[in-house]
Structures are given as C-alpha cells and as structure tokens.
N, C-alpha and C positions, 0 to 999 in steps of 0.2 A: 697428663699426669706425670709427677716428676720420679727420676729413677731414683732418685737418693730418697732415703726412709728417712724419716726424721726421729729424733731420739726417743721420741713417747711412744711410736710405733714398734720401735725393736726393740725386743727384751732383752737383748743381749746388752743395750746400750743403756739399761736401769740400775746402776749400781749403787749398792748399799756399803760402803767401808771397804769399797777396792772390790768388790766383787758382783757379781752379776745377781738381781735379786728373783734369782731363779733356781730349782735344783739343777748341778751341775753334772756333765756328763765326763768320762773318762777324756775324752777328746780336750776338754775344758782343760780338765787336771795337765793334761801334757803342752796346753800352752801357758798356763799358770806359771809352772814348774820346770818349763823347759827340758824336759824328758821324752825318752821315748815312751808311746804308748805301752809297750812291752812291761817297761817298767813300772806303770800305774798299776796292771795287771799283777805282775809280781808283787808289787806291795799289797795290794790286796790280798792274794792267797797266805803272804807269808805274814796279815795282820800288822805290819809295821807302817803303812801309809793312812793316809786321811780316812776314816771310816766312811764304807760305800753301803748302799742297801737296793736290793733290786726292785724292779716294777717290773713284772713278769720277766723277759730275759734279759732286761737293759739293766744296767748298773747306775746310779747316780749318787751323788754327795751333796748332803745339806752344806751350805755356804760357810753357816757358825761352824760347823762340826771343821770343815775344810780351816778355817779361820783357827778356833781352837788349837786344833793340829800343828798349825804353822807356828803359833806361839809357843806352845809347847819344844818342839823342835828346835826355836829360836832360843829360846831358857836353856836348855840341855847343850847346846853348843856353844854357850859363854861361859 
C-alpha cells in the first residue's frame, strides 16, 4: 500500500473555488490568511472575521461564507 494519498481520498485535496469542499477549522483559516490562531479567535470574538459556527465545542467555517467575507474585505480595501 502506498504511503501517498490520492487526491480522491484526501478531503483537503478536493477544492472548490480555491477552498476545500468541507467545513474549515480555525487552523485552516490561519493557513489561508497567514495569521496566528489567536488572531482568528480575536476576529471571532469581535465579529470582524469570517463568520464561524459551533459544532459542539468546535468552531467551523463554511467555505462559502469565508469566500464572501474575503470578497467583502477586498472591495472595502480598494
């Protein structure tokens, strides 16, 4: 059995519009924007970052909501 994963078996490899086709974690947000995890939690607390939601004790982000938030940030900065 090969140690490498195929793109079909790795959920992180399935991309839709540049984002994974799954709910994102705070760690995913830090990787996408190159910010510390503390910044992601600060954004959530102040409601200034992409909207997240809770699944039990875990925070998740809808890729579509992250995409919309990013587009809004891009137009405000221009």
